[in-house]
All heavy atoms as TSV, in Angstrom:
chain	resi	resn	atom	element	x	y	z
A	1	MET	N	N	13.038	-5.824	-13.082
A	1	MET	CA	C	11.791	-6.310	-12.534
A	1	MET	C	C	11.960	-6.737	-11.074
A	1	MET	O	O	11.026	-6.650	-10.300
A	1	MET	CB	C	11.286	-7.465	-13.381
A	1	MET	CG	C	9.843	-7.747	-13.153
A	1	MET	SD	S	8.882	-6.277	-13.414
A	1	MET	CE	C	7.509	-6.910	-14.231
A	2	LEU	N	N	13.148	-7.194	-10.726
A	2	LEU	CA	C	13.414	-7.571	-9.346
A	2	LEU	C	C	13.357	-6.353	-8.434
A	2	LEU	O	O	12.859	-6.440	-7.305
A	2	LEU	CB	C	14.778	-8.252	-9.241
A	2	LEU	CG	C	15.201	-8.688	-7.843
A	2	LEU	CD1	C	14.257	-9.771	-7.328
A	2	LEU	CD2	C	16.609	-9.189	-7.867
A	3	LEU	N	N	13.825	-5.225	-8.933
A	3	LEU	CA	C	13.788	-3.995	-8.153
A	3	LEU	C	C	12.345	-3.590	-7.845
A	3	LEU	O	O	12.025	-3.210	-6.713
A	3	LEU	CB	C	14.501	-2.867	-8.903
A	3	LEU	CG	C	14.481	-1.508	-8.225
A	3	LEU	CD1	C	15.248	-1.568	-6.918
A	3	LEU	CD2	C	15.039	-0.467	-9.144
A	4	LYS	N	N	11.474	-3.693	-8.825
A	4	LYS	CA	C	10.068	-3.344	-8.599
A	4	LYS	C	C	9.420	-4.274	-7.583
A	4	LYS	O	O	8.637	-3.836	-6.741
A	4	LYS	CB	C	9.289	-3.405	-9.914
A	4	LYS	CG	C	9.102	-2.091	-10.581
A	4	LYS	CD	C	8.146	-2.225	-11.725
A	4	LYS	CE	C	7.568	-0.895	-12.070
A	4	LYS	NZ	N	6.647	-0.943	-13.185
A	5	THR	N	N	9.744	-5.544	-7.637
A	5	THR	CA	C	9.180	-6.506	-6.688
A	5	THR	C	C	9.619	-6.192	-5.268
A	5	THR	O	O	8.805	-6.229	-4.336
A	5	THR	CB	C	9.601	-7.932	-7.072
A	5	THR	OG1	O	9.240	-8.183	-8.423
A	5	THR	CG2	C	8.945	-8.947	-6.176
A	6	ILE	N	N	10.883	-5.878	-5.104
A	6	ILE	CA	C	11.390	-5.526	-3.782
A	6	ILE	C	C	10.734	-4.238	-3.280
A	6	ILE	O	O	10.353	-4.130	-2.103
A	6	ILE	CB	C	12.926	-5.403	-3.814
A	6	ILE	CG1	C	13.551	-6.769	-4.077
A	6	ILE	CG2	C	13.456	-4.795	-2.524
A	6	ILE	CD1	C	15.019	-6.730	-4.359
A	7	LEU	N	N	10.574	-3.263	-4.185
A	7	LEU	CA	C	9.920	-2.016	-3.802
A	7	LEU	C	C	8.454	-2.231	-3.435
A	7	LEU	O	O	7.939	-1.591	-2.517
A	7	LEU	CB	C	10.042	-0.989	-4.927
A	7	LEU	CG	C	11.414	-0.377	-5.127
A	7	LEU	CD1	C	11.431	0.513	-6.357
A	7	LEU	CD2	C	11.855	0.380	-3.900
A	8	TYR	N	N	7.764	-3.129	-4.156
A	8	TYR	CA	C	6.370	-3.446	-3.810
A	8	TYR	C	C	6.275	-4.002	-2.395
A	8	TYR	O	O	5.404	-3.611	-1.621
A	8	TYR	CB	C	5.765	-4.469	-4.776
A	8	TYR	CG	C	5.381	-3.934	-6.123
A	8	TYR	CD1	C	5.685	-4.637	-7.278
A	8	TYR	CD2	C	4.692	-2.746	-6.256
A	8	TYR	CE1	C	5.335	-4.167	-8.518
A	8	TYR	CE2	C	4.345	-2.258	-7.500
A	8	TYR	CZ	C	4.660	-2.981	-8.631
A	8	TYR	OH	O	4.309	-2.507	-9.855
A	9	ILE	N	N	7.167	-4.892	-2.060
A	9	ILE	CA	C	7.140	-5.503	-0.727
A	9	ILE	C	C	7.445	-4.456	0.346
A	9	ILE	O	O	6.751	-4.378	1.369
A	9	ILE	CB	C	8.134	-6.682	-0.659
A	9	ILE	CG1	C	7.662	-7.809	-1.577
A	9	ILE	CG2	C	8.298	-7.178	0.766
A	9	ILE	CD1	C	8.672	-8.904	-1.789
A	10	ILE	N	N	8.446	-3.638	0.108
A	10	ILE	CA	C	8.823	-2.623	1.095
A	10	ILE	C	C	7.695	-1.621	1.294
A	10	ILE	O	O	7.296	-1.316	2.430
A	10	ILE	CB	C	10.123	-1.907	0.670
A	10	ILE	CG1	C	11.302	-2.861	0.773
A	10	ILE	CG2	C	10.362	-0.655	1.515
A	10	ILE	CD1	C	12.577	-2.331	0.160
A	11	PHE	N	N	7.145	-1.116	0.202
A	11	PHE	CA	C	6.118	-0.088	0.327
A	11	PHE	C	C	4.773	-0.644	0.772
A	11	PHE	O	O	3.939	0.106	1.279
A	11	PHE	CB	C	5.975	0.699	-0.977
A	11	PHE	CG	C	7.003	1.793	-1.091
A	11	PHE	CD1	C	8.118	1.627	-1.876
A	11	PHE	CD2	C	6.852	2.968	-0.390
A	11	PHE	CE1	C	9.067	2.609	-1.973
A	11	PHE	CE2	C	7.790	3.970	-0.473
A	11	PHE	CZ	C	8.905	3.793	-1.266
A	12	THR	N	N	4.552	-1.941	0.642
A	12	THR	CA	C	3.343	-2.528	1.222
A	12	THR	C	C	3.422	-2.467	2.737
A	12	THR	O	O	2.447	-2.099	3.406
A	12	THR	CB	C	3.164	-3.981	0.748
A	12	THR	OG1	O	3.033	-3.999	-0.671
A	12	THR	CG2	C	1.922	-4.596	1.363
A	13	PHE	N	N	4.576	-2.792	3.294
A	13	PHE	CA	C	4.741	-2.692	4.739
A	13	PHE	C	C	4.702	-1.245	5.215
A	13	PHE	O	O	4.167	-0.951	6.287
A	13	PHE	CB	C	6.027	-3.373	5.193
A	13	PHE	CG	C	5.950	-4.864	5.110
A	13	PHE	CD1	C	6.814	-5.573	4.288
A	13	PHE	CD2	C	5.017	-5.566	5.845
A	13	PHE	CE1	C	6.744	-6.955	4.213
A	13	PHE	CE2	C	4.937	-6.942	5.787
A	13	PHE	CZ	C	5.803	-7.636	4.967
A	14	VAL	N	N	5.235	-0.332	4.416
A	14	VAL	CA	C	5.174	1.084	4.779
A	14	VAL	C	C	3.729	1.574	4.758
A	14	VAL	O	O	3.301	2.328	5.647
A	14	VAL	CB	C	6.066	1.927	3.838
A	14	VAL	CG1	C	5.827	3.410	4.028
A	14	VAL	CG2	C	7.527	1.588	4.051
A	15	ALA	N	N	2.960	1.143	3.773
A	15	ALA	CA	C	1.553	1.545	3.692
A	15	ALA	C	C	0.746	0.957	4.847
A	15	ALA	O	O	-0.125	1.631	5.407
A	15	ALA	CB	C	0.961	1.109	2.359
A	16	ILE	N	N	1.022	-0.288	5.214
A	16	ILE	CA	C	0.341	-0.889	6.359
A	16	ILE	C	C	0.694	-0.126	7.634
A	16	ILE	O	O	-0.186	0.155	8.454
A	16	ILE	CB	C	0.703	-2.381	6.480
A	16	ILE	CG1	C	0.049	-3.169	5.358
A	16	ILE	CG2	C	0.279	-2.936	7.834
A	16	ILE	CD1	C	0.498	-4.610	5.270
A	17	TRP	N	N	1.942	0.238	7.792
A	17	TRP	CA	C	2.360	1.002	8.960
A	17	TRP	C	C	1.681	2.385	8.977
A	17	TRP	O	O	1.233	2.851	10.025
A	17	TRP	CB	C	3.877	1.153	8.951
A	17	TRP	CG	C	4.392	2.050	10.016
A	17	TRP	CD1	C	4.492	1.782	11.345
A	17	TRP	CD2	C	4.873	3.384	9.833
A	17	TRP	NE1	N	5.006	2.866	11.998
A	17	TRP	CE2	C	5.248	3.860	11.106
A	17	TRP	CE3	C	5.029	4.201	8.721
A	17	TRP	CZ2	C	5.768	5.134	11.270
A	17	TRP	CZ3	C	5.545	5.470	8.904
A	17	TRP	CH2	C	5.908	5.912	10.162
A	18	ALA	N	N	1.583	3.020	7.811
A	18	ALA	CA	C	0.974	4.349	7.743
A	18	ALA	C	C	-0.536	4.284	7.972
A	18	ALA	O	O	-1.111	5.165	8.614
A	18	ALA	CB	C	1.272	4.984	6.395
A	19	LEU	N	N	-1.171	3.250	7.465
A	19	LEU	CA	C	-2.622	3.122	7.625
A	19	LEU	C	C	-3.020	2.575	8.989
A	19	LEU	O	O	-4.211	2.525	9.309
A	19	LEU	CB	C	-3.193	2.212	6.526
A	19	LEU	CG	C	-3.202	2.784	5.116
A	19	LEU	CD1	C	-3.621	1.716	4.124
A	19	LEU	CD2	C	-4.132	3.971	5.033
A	20	ASP	N	N	-2.056	2.181	9.763
A	20	ASP	CA	C	-2.349	1.611	11.072
A	20	ASP	C	C	-2.976	2.634	12.020
A	20	ASP	O	O	-3.672	2.267	12.966
A	20	ASP	CB	C	-1.073	1.047	11.688
A	20	ASP	CG	C	-1.343	0.107	12.830
A	20	ASP	OD1	O	-2.405	-0.541	12.800
A	20	ASP	OD2	O	-0.498	0.018	13.725
A	21	SER	N	N	-2.769	3.907	11.754
A	21	SER	CA	C	-3.328	4.944	12.619
A	21	SER	C	C	-4.796	5.229	12.326
A	21	SER	O	O	-5.450	5.918	13.097
A	21	SER	CB	C	-2.519	6.232	12.482
A	21	SER	OG	O	-2.636	6.710	11.158
A	22	ILE	N	N	-5.314	4.697	11.221
A	22	ILE	CA	C	-6.711	4.928	10.856
A	22	ILE	C	C	-7.565	3.790	11.393
A	22	ILE	O	O	-7.271	2.618	11.180
A	22	ILE	CB	C	-6.865	5.014	9.319
A	22	ILE	CG1	C	-6.051	6.179	8.774
A	22	ILE	CG2	C	-8.324	5.174	8.937
A	22	ILE	CD1	C	-6.014	6.230	7.276
A	23	ASN	N	N	-8.635	4.138	12.064
A	23	ASN	CA	C	-9.546	3.140	12.605
A	23	ASN	C	C	-10.748	3.014	11.658
A	23	ASN	O	O	-11.718	3.769	11.769
A	23	ASN	CB	C	-10.010	3.534	14.004
A	23	ASN	CG	C	-10.795	2.446	14.679
A	23	ASN	OD1	O	-10.918	1.341	14.157
A	23	ASN	ND2	N	-11.325	2.758	15.844
A	24	ILE	N	N	-10.664	2.074	10.729
A	24	ILE	CA	C	-11.748	1.917	9.763
A	24	ILE	C	C	-12.805	0.936	10.227
A	24	ILE	O	O	-13.808	0.753	9.545
A	24	ILE	CB	C	-11.211	1.488	8.382
A	24	ILE	CG1	C	-10.538	0.131	8.452
A	24	ILE	CG2	C	-10.299	2.525	7.808
A	24	ILE	CD1	C	-10.201	-0.453	7.099
A	25	THR	N	N	-12.616	0.332	11.389
A	25	THR	CA	C	-13.620	-0.618	11.876
A	25	THR	C	C	-14.902	0.080	12.295
A	25	THR	O	O	-15.956	-0.551	12.343
A	25	THR	CB	C	-13.075	-1.441	13.057
A	25	THR	OG1	O	-12.631	-0.550	14.076
A	25	THR	CG2	C	-11.932	-2.329	12.610
A	26	ASN	N	N	-14.836	1.378	12.586
A	26	ASN	CA	C	-16.036	2.121	12.955
A	26	ASN	C	C	-16.958	2.343	11.760
A	26	ASN	O	O	-18.138	2.618	11.940
A	26	ASN	CB	C	-15.674	3.472	13.566
A	26	ASN	CG	C	-14.977	3.315	14.890
A	26	ASN	OD1	O	-15.096	2.298	15.547
A	26	ASN	ND2	N	-14.218	4.332	15.266
A	27	VAL	N	N	-16.448	2.242	10.562
A	27	VAL	CA	C	-17.241	2.447	9.363
A	27	VAL	C	C	-18.106	1.222	9.059
A	27	VAL	O	O	-19.196	1.351	8.508
A	27	VAL	CB	C	-16.312	2.760	8.165
A	27	VAL	CG1	C	-17.087	2.916	6.880
A	27	VAL	CG2	C	-15.491	3.999	8.452
A	28	PHE	N	N	-17.663	0.065	9.472
A	28	PHE	CA	C	-18.346	-1.185	9.167
A	28	PHE	C	C	-19.404	-1.519	10.210
A	28	PHE	O	O	-19.413	-0.982	11.308
A	28	PHE	CB	C	-17.326	-2.327	9.069
A	28	PHE	CG	C	-16.507	-2.277	7.823
A	28	PHE	CD1	C	-15.363	-1.516	7.767
A	28	PHE	CD2	C	-16.893	-2.991	6.708
A	28	PHE	CE1	C	-14.608	-1.461	6.616
A	28	PHE	CE2	C	-16.149	-2.947	5.559
A	28	PHE	CZ	C	-15.013	-2.181	5.511
A	29	LYS	N	N	-20.265	-2.444	9.843
A	29	LYS	CA	C	-21.282	-2.925	10.769
A	29	LYS	C	C	-20.628	-3.723	11.886
A	29	LYS	O	O	-19.475	-4.135	11.800
A	29	LYS	CB	C	-22.285	-3.817	10.037
A	29	LYS	CG	C	-23.111	-3.097	9.010
A	29	LYS	CD	C	-24.060	-4.072	8.334
A	29	LYS	CE	C	-24.861	-3.398	7.253
A	29	LYS	NZ	N	-25.717	-4.335	6.534
A	30	LYS	N	N	-21.408	-3.976	12.900
A	30	LYS	CA	C	-20.922	-4.736	14.039
A	30	LYS	C	C	-20.593	-6.163	13.602
A	30	LYS	O	O	-21.283	-6.745	12.771
A	30	LYS	CB	C	-21.992	-4.761	15.130
A	30	LYS	CG	C	-21.534	-5.312	16.436
A	30	LYS	CD	C	-22.636	-5.209	17.474
A	30	LYS	CE	C	-22.165	-5.784	18.782
A	30	LYS	NZ	N	-23.227	-5.714	19.785
A	31	ASN	N	N	-19.517	-6.726	14.145
A	31	ASN	CA	C	-19.046	-8.093	13.858
A	31	ASN	C	C	-18.556	-8.273	12.425
A	31	ASN	O	O	-18.589	-9.374	11.889
A	31	ASN	CB	C	-20.120	-9.132	14.171
A	31	ASN	CG	C	-20.489	-9.142	15.623
A	31	ASN	OD1	O	-19.647	-8.861	16.475
A	31	ASN	ND2	N	-21.731	-9.442	15.920
A	32	LYS	N	N	-18.110	-7.225	11.793
A	32	LYS	CA	C	-17.525	-7.302	10.442
A	32	LYS	C	C	-16.039	-6.950	10.496
A	32	LYS	O	O	-15.512	-6.233	9.655
A	32	LYS	CB	C	-18.248	-6.341	9.485
A	32	LYS	CG	C	-19.680	-6.687	9.235
A	32	LYS	CD	C	-19.771	-7.923	8.385
A	32	LYS	CE	C	-21.216	-8.208	8.053
A	32	LYS	NZ	N	-21.348	-9.363	7.184
A	33	TYR	N	N	-15.357	-7.514	11.474
A	33	TYR	CA	C	-13.940	-7.219	11.684
A	33	TYR	C	C	-13.092	-7.697	10.510
A	33	TYR	O	O	-12.202	-6.992	10.053
A	33	TYR	CB	C	-13.473	-7.861	12.985
A	33	TYR	CG	C	-12.005	-7.675	13.251
A	33	TYR	CD1	C	-11.514	-6.458	13.680
A	33	TYR	CD2	C	-11.106	-8.721	13.048
A	33	TYR	CE1	C	-10.160	-6.274	13.918
A	33	TYR	CE2	C	-9.753	-8.546	13.283
A	33	TYR	CZ	C	-9.297	-7.329	13.715
A	33	TYR	OH	O	-7.968	-7.148	13.927
A	34	TYR	N	N	-13.367	-8.893	10.010
A	34	TYR	CA	C	-12.547	-9.450	8.929
A	34	TYR	C	C	-12.760	-8.702	7.612
A	34	TYR	O	O	-11.817	-8.528	6.835
A	34	TYR	CB	C	-12.821	-10.935	8.759
A	34	TYR	CG	C	-12.346	-11.741	9.942
A	34	TYR	CD1	C	-13.245	-12.370	10.799
A	34	TYR	CD2	C	-10.995	-11.834	10.237
A	34	TYR	CE1	C	-12.806	-13.082	11.899
A	34	TYR	CE2	C	-10.533	-12.538	11.340
A	34	TYR	CZ	C	-11.450	-13.165	12.166
A	34	TYR	OH	O	-11.005	-13.852	13.247
A	35	ALA	N	N	-13.956	-8.232	7.378
A	35	ALA	CA	C	-14.206	-7.436	6.176
A	35	ALA	C	C	-13.431	-6.120	6.232
A	35	ALA	O	O	-12.888	-5.670	5.208
A	35	ALA	CB	C	-15.695	-7.163	6.018
A	36	SER	N	N	-13.356	-5.530	7.397
A	36	SER	CA	C	-12.588	-4.289	7.524
A	36	SER	C	C	-11.095	-4.544	7.349
A	36	SER	O	O	-10.387	-3.727	6.766
A	36	SER	CB	C	-12.853	-3.624	8.873
A	36	SER	OG	O	-12.361	-4.415	9.922
A	37	ARG	N	N	-10.602	-5.687	7.802
A	37	ARG	CA	C	-9.188	-6.023	7.625
A	37	ARG	C	C	-8.851	-6.311	6.167
A	37	ARG	O	O	-7.773	-5.971	5.691
A	37	ARG	CB	C	-8.803	-7.223	8.488
A	37	ARG	CG	C	-8.717	-6.892	9.958
A	37	ARG	CD	C	-8.103	-5.577	10.152
A	37	ARG	NE	N	-7.140	-5.537	11.217
A	37	ARG	CZ	C	-6.379	-4.488	11.438
A	37	ARG	NH1	N	-6.453	-3.448	10.690
A	37	ARG	NH2	N	-5.524	-4.483	12.418
A	38	VAL	N	N	-9.767	-6.929	5.442
A	38	VAL	CA	C	-9.545	-7.182	4.013
A	38	VAL	C	C	-9.487	-5.862	3.258
A	38	VAL	O	O	-8.622	-5.664	2.394
A	38	VAL	CB	C	-10.636	-8.113	3.450
A	38	VAL	CG1	C	-10.591	-8.158	1.934
A	38	VAL	CG2	C	-10.482	-9.511	4.016
A	39	LEU	N	N	-10.387	-4.945	3.581
A	39	LEU	CA	C	-10.348	-3.627	2.946
A	39	LEU	C	C	-9.051	-2.897	3.298
A	39	LEU	O	O	-8.442	-2.265	2.435
A	39	LEU	CB	C	-11.553	-2.788	3.376
A	39	LEU	CG	C	-11.595	-1.380	2.795
A	39	LEU	CD1	C	-11.779	-1.444	1.280
A	39	LEU	CD2	C	-12.696	-0.582	3.434
A	40	TYR	N	N	-8.630	-2.995	4.536
A	40	TYR	CA	C	-7.376	-2.399	4.997
A	40	TYR	C	C	-6.193	-2.933	4.188
A	40	TYR	O	O	-5.340	-2.180	3.739
A	40	TYR	CB	C	-7.239	-2.728	6.474
A	40	TYR	CG	C	-6.026	-2.213	7.167
A	40	TYR	CD1	C	-5.950	-0.892	7.575
A	40	TYR	CD2	C	-4.959	-3.053	7.452
A	40	TYR	CE1	C	-4.848	-0.423	8.244
A	40	TYR	CE2	C	-3.853	-2.587	8.111
A	40	TYR	CZ	C	-3.800	-1.277	8.510
A	40	TYR	OH	O	-2.697	-0.816	9.160
A	41	LEU	N	N	-6.163	-4.247	3.964
A	41	LEU	CA	C	-5.093	-4.863	3.184
A	41	LEU	C	C	-5.158	-4.444	1.719
A	41	LEU	O	O	-4.131	-4.153	1.099
A	41	LEU	CB	C	-5.165	-6.377	3.312
A	41	LEU	CG	C	-4.048	-7.177	2.673
A	41	LEU	CD1	C	-2.717	-6.832	3.326
A	41	LEU	CD2	C	-4.331	-8.651	2.784
A	42	MET	N	N	-6.353	-4.387	1.154
A	42	MET	CA	C	-6.503	-3.971	-0.244
A	42	MET	C	C	-6.085	-2.518	-0.450
A	42	MET	O	O	-5.449	-2.189	-1.454
A	42	MET	CB	C	-7.950	-4.189	-0.704
A	42	MET	CG	C	-8.310	-5.638	-0.866
A	42	MET	SD	S	-10.056	-5.955	-1.164
A	42	MET	CE	C	-10.433	-4.881	-2.493
A	43	ILE	N	N	-6.415	-1.652	0.496
A	43	ILE	CA	C	-6.003	-0.255	0.400
A	43	ILE	C	C	-4.495	-0.133	0.489
A	43	ILE	O	O	-3.873	0.630	-0.265
A	43	ILE	CB	C	-6.701	0.593	1.488
A	43	ILE	CG1	C	-8.186	0.724	1.190
A	43	ILE	CG2	C	-6.066	1.967	1.609
A	43	ILE	CD1	C	-8.985	1.370	2.300
A	44	SER	N	N	-3.876	-0.893	1.364
A	44	SER	CA	C	-2.417	-0.804	1.508
A	44	SER	C	C	-1.697	-1.341	0.271
A	44	SER	O	O	-0.697	-0.769	-0.164
A	44	SER	CB	C	-1.951	-1.531	2.756
A	44	SER	OG	O	-2.225	-2.903	2.664
A	45	ILE	N	N	-2.211	-2.411	-0.324
A	45	ILE	CA	C	-1.599	-2.938	-1.549
A	45	ILE	C	C	-1.784	-1.959	-2.698
A	45	ILE	O	O	-0.849	-1.710	-3.471
A	45	ILE	CB	C	-2.178	-4.327	-1.880
A	45	ILE	CG1	C	-1.692	-5.351	-0.853
A	45	ILE	CG2	C	-1.805	-4.761	-3.287
A	45	ILE	CD1	C	-2.359	-6.697	-0.967
A	46	SER	N	N	-2.961	-1.371	-2.796
A	46	SER	CA	C	-3.213	-0.392	-3.864
A	46	SER	C	C	-2.340	0.842	-3.702
A	46	SER	O	O	-1.799	1.362	-4.685
A	46	SER	CB	C	-4.680	0.027	-3.863
A	46	SER	OG	O	-5.503	-1.077	-4.036
A	47	LEU	N	N	-2.207	1.302	-2.484
A	47	LEU	CA	C	-1.377	2.469	-2.224
A	47	LEU	C	C	0.088	2.192	-2.543
A	47	LEU	O	O	0.769	3.022	-3.154
A	47	LEU	CB	C	-1.532	2.904	-0.772
A	47	LEU	CG	C	-0.842	4.173	-0.342
A	47	LEU	CD1	C	-1.387	5.357	-1.119
A	47	LEU	CD2	C	-1.043	4.387	1.136
A	48	SER	N	N	0.563	1.021	-2.175
A	48	SER	CA	C	1.957	0.693	-2.480
A	48	SER	C	C	2.173	0.546	-3.983
A	48	SER	O	O	3.223	0.937	-4.498
A	48	SER	CB	C	2.380	-0.570	-1.747
A	48	SER	OG	O	1.676	-1.689	-2.236
A	49	TYR	N	N	1.193	0.014	-4.691
A	49	TYR	CA	C	1.292	-0.103	-6.154
A	49	TYR	C	C	1.422	1.272	-6.792
A	49	TYR	O	O	2.277	1.496	-7.659
A	49	TYR	CB	C	0.066	-0.835	-6.696
A	49	TYR	CG	C	-0.003	-0.893	-8.196
A	49	TYR	CD1	C	0.760	-1.819	-8.903
A	49	TYR	CD2	C	-0.817	-0.036	-8.907
A	49	TYR	CE1	C	0.719	-1.875	-10.275
A	49	TYR	CE2	C	-0.875	-0.090	-10.279
A	49	TYR	CZ	C	-0.113	-1.005	-10.969
A	49	TYR	OH	O	-0.163	-1.046	-12.331
A	50	LEU	N	N	0.598	2.208	-6.358
A	50	LEU	CA	C	0.648	3.557	-6.930
A	50	LEU	C	C	1.960	4.267	-6.610
A	50	LEU	O	O	2.553	4.910	-7.481
A	50	LEU	CB	C	-0.526	4.384	-6.399
A	50	LEU	CG	C	-1.901	3.981	-6.897
A	50	LEU	CD1	C	-2.976	4.743	-6.145
A	50	LEU	CD2	C	-2.018	4.228	-8.377
A	51	VAL	N	N	2.433	4.133	-5.394
A	51	VAL	CA	C	3.672	4.808	-4.995
A	51	VAL	C	C	4.869	4.227	-5.735
A	51	VAL	O	O	5.713	4.965	-6.238
A	51	VAL	CB	C	3.858	4.724	-3.467
A	51	VAL	CG1	C	5.252	5.171	-3.056
A	51	VAL	CG2	C	2.804	5.537	-2.759
A	52	VAL	N	N	4.945	2.901	-5.834
A	52	VAL	CA	C	6.079	2.274	-6.506
A	52	VAL	C	C	6.095	2.633	-7.991
A	52	VAL	O	O	7.151	2.960	-8.544
A	52	VAL	CB	C	6.071	0.747	-6.299
A	52	VAL	CG1	C	7.036	0.053	-7.238
A	52	VAL	CG2	C	6.412	0.413	-4.873
A	53	ASN	N	N	4.945	2.585	-8.628
A	53	ASN	CA	C	4.913	2.939	-10.051
A	53	ASN	C	C	5.273	4.397	-10.281
A	53	ASN	O	O	5.976	4.722	-11.243
A	53	ASN	CB	C	3.551	2.618	-10.654
A	53	ASN	CG	C	3.414	1.159	-10.960
A	53	ASN	OD1	O	4.387	0.477	-11.255
A	53	ASN	ND2	N	2.204	0.668	-10.878
A	54	PHE	N	N	4.807	5.277	-9.406
A	54	PHE	CA	C	5.172	6.685	-9.536
A	54	PHE	C	C	6.673	6.881	-9.374
A	54	PHE	O	O	7.310	7.540	-10.194
A	54	PHE	CB	C	4.427	7.534	-8.513
A	54	PHE	CG	C	4.919	8.940	-8.444
A	54	PHE	CD1	C	4.591	9.846	-9.443
A	54	PHE	CD2	C	5.736	9.363	-7.411
A	54	PHE	CE1	C	5.059	11.143	-9.403
A	54	PHE	CE2	C	6.204	10.655	-7.360
A	54	PHE	CZ	C	5.867	11.551	-8.354
A	55	LEU	N	N	7.233	6.319	-8.316
A	55	LEU	CA	C	8.667	6.495	-8.075
A	55	LEU	C	C	9.520	5.858	-9.163
A	55	LEU	O	O	10.509	6.433	-9.615
A	55	LEU	CB	C	9.042	5.922	-6.709
A	55	LEU	CG	C	8.527	6.685	-5.504
A	55	LEU	CD1	C	8.880	5.944	-4.230
A	55	LEU	CD2	C	9.093	8.085	-5.484
A	56	TYR	N	N	9.128	4.675	-9.595
A	56	TYR	CA	C	9.900	3.982	-10.627
A	56	TYR	C	C	9.857	4.752	-11.948
A	56	TYR	O	O	10.891	4.925	-12.599
A	56	TYR	CB	C	9.357	2.569	-10.811
A	56	TYR	CG	C	10.256	1.683	-11.620
A	56	TYR	CD1	C	11.372	1.093	-11.054
A	56	TYR	CD2	C	9.997	1.437	-12.971
A	56	TYR	CE1	C	12.210	0.282	-11.794
A	56	TYR	CE2	C	10.830	0.636	-13.722
A	56	TYR	CZ	C	11.924	0.057	-13.132
A	56	TYR	OH	O	12.751	-0.734	-13.870
A	57	ASP	N	N	8.682	5.219	-12.330
A	57	ASP	CA	C	8.571	6.009	-13.559
A	57	ASP	C	C	9.300	7.344	-13.437
A	57	ASP	O	O	9.958	7.783	-14.385
A	57	ASP	CB	C	7.112	6.257	-13.910
A	57	ASP	CG	C	6.405	5.008	-14.381
A	57	ASP	OD1	O	7.103	4.028	-14.753
A	57	ASP	OD2	O	5.161	4.993	-14.361
A	58	PHE	N	N	9.185	7.972	-12.292
A	58	PHE	CA	C	9.858	9.252	-12.085
A	58	PHE	C	C	11.368	9.105	-12.221
A	58	PHE	O	O	12.023	9.882	-12.910
A	58	PHE	CB	C	9.496	9.823	-10.717
A	58	PHE	CG	C	10.178	11.106	-10.396
A	58	PHE	CD1	C	9.772	12.284	-10.985
A	58	PHE	CD2	C	11.248	11.123	-9.507
A	58	PHE	CE1	C	10.413	13.483	-10.692
A	58	PHE	CE2	C	11.897	12.303	-9.208
A	58	PHE	CZ	C	11.485	13.494	-9.797
A	59	PHE	N	N	11.919	8.089	-11.553
A	59	PHE	CA	C	13.379	7.907	-11.617
A	59	PHE	C	C	13.852	7.397	-12.970
A	59	PHE	O	O	14.958	7.708	-13.398
A	59	PHE	CB	C	13.859	6.988	-10.500
A	59	PHE	CG	C	13.810	7.616	-9.144
A	59	PHE	CD1	C	13.157	6.994	-8.102
A	59	PHE	CD2	C	14.415	8.839	-8.921
A	59	PHE	CE1	C	13.123	7.576	-6.849
A	59	PHE	CE2	C	14.389	9.437	-7.676
A	59	PHE	CZ	C	13.733	8.816	-6.631
A	60	SER	N	N	13.029	6.654	-13.654
A	60	SER	CA	C	13.446	6.173	-14.980
A	60	SER	C	C	13.370	7.289	-16.022
A	60	SER	O	O	14.200	7.355	-16.933
A	60	SER	CB	C	12.611	4.983	-15.418
A	60	SER	OG	O	11.270	5.356	-15.623
A	61	TYR	N	N	12.409	8.195	-15.906
A	61	TYR	CA	C	12.318	9.306	-16.847
A	61	TYR	C	C	13.373	10.358	-16.599
A	61	TYR	O	O	13.781	11.068	-17.517
A	61	TYR	CB	C	10.931	9.954	-16.800
A	61	TYR	CG	C	9.847	9.083	-17.382
A	61	TYR	CD1	C	8.586	9.090	-16.827
A	61	TYR	CD2	C	10.076	8.266	-18.486
A	61	TYR	CE1	C	7.578	8.301	-17.346
A	61	TYR	CE2	C	9.091	7.465	-19.000
A	61	TYR	CZ	C	7.839	7.486	-18.438
A	61	TYR	OH	O	6.837	6.701	-18.949
A	62	THR	N	N	13.807	10.499	-15.371
A	62	THR	CA	C	14.837	11.496	-15.075
A	62	THR	C	C	16.243	10.909	-15.187
A	62	THR	O	O	17.216	11.598	-14.908
A	62	THR	CB	C	14.637	12.072	-13.673
A	62	THR	OG1	O	14.641	11.014	-12.720
A	62	THR	CG2	C	13.351	12.871	-13.585
A	63	ASN	N	N	16.352	9.650	-15.557
A	63	ASN	CA	C	17.620	8.963	-15.754
A	63	ASN	C	C	18.494	8.944	-14.509
A	63	ASN	O	O	19.712	9.063	-14.586
A	63	ASN	CB	C	18.398	9.572	-16.923
A	63	ASN	CG	C	17.688	9.371	-18.234
A	63	ASN	OD1	O	17.056	8.336	-18.439
A	63	ASN	ND2	N	17.750	10.360	-19.099
A	64	ILE	N	N	17.878	8.813	-13.364
A	64	ILE	CA	C	18.641	8.721	-12.116
A	64	ILE	C	C	19.151	7.294	-11.921
A	64	ILE	O	O	20.243	7.080	-11.426
A	64	ILE	CB	C	17.796	9.207	-10.926
A	64	ILE	CG1	C	17.554	10.699	-11.069
A	64	ILE	CG2	C	18.465	8.900	-9.599
A	64	ILE	CD1	C	16.662	11.293	-10.018
A	65	PHE	N	N	18.369	6.301	-12.325
A	65	PHE	CA	C	18.810	4.907	-12.200
A	65	PHE	C	C	19.808	4.573	-13.262
A	65	PHE	O	O	19.763	4.846	-14.378
A	65	PHE	CB	C	17.643	3.933	-12.300
A	65	PHE	CG	C	16.865	3.818	-11.023
A	65	PHE	CD1	C	15.485	3.904	-11.032
A	65	PHE	CD2	C	17.499	3.634	-9.813
A	65	PHE	CE1	C	14.769	3.771	-9.879
A	65	PHE	CE2	C	16.786	3.511	-8.656
A	65	PHE	CZ	C	15.424	3.580	-8.684
């Protein structure tokens, strides 16, 4: 379980770095900067959750770990 926690933290930062190139503030109304940042954070956490679970399941089923 410690491995998954560490992977969640690492891939959250990787997802934030990858999503940094997308400008989602243009989608929102004017003066809704914080709402766009919350969505940005939620997308990055969701993306890291999906990637970590995929990788962890993939490596556990193939007996690499």
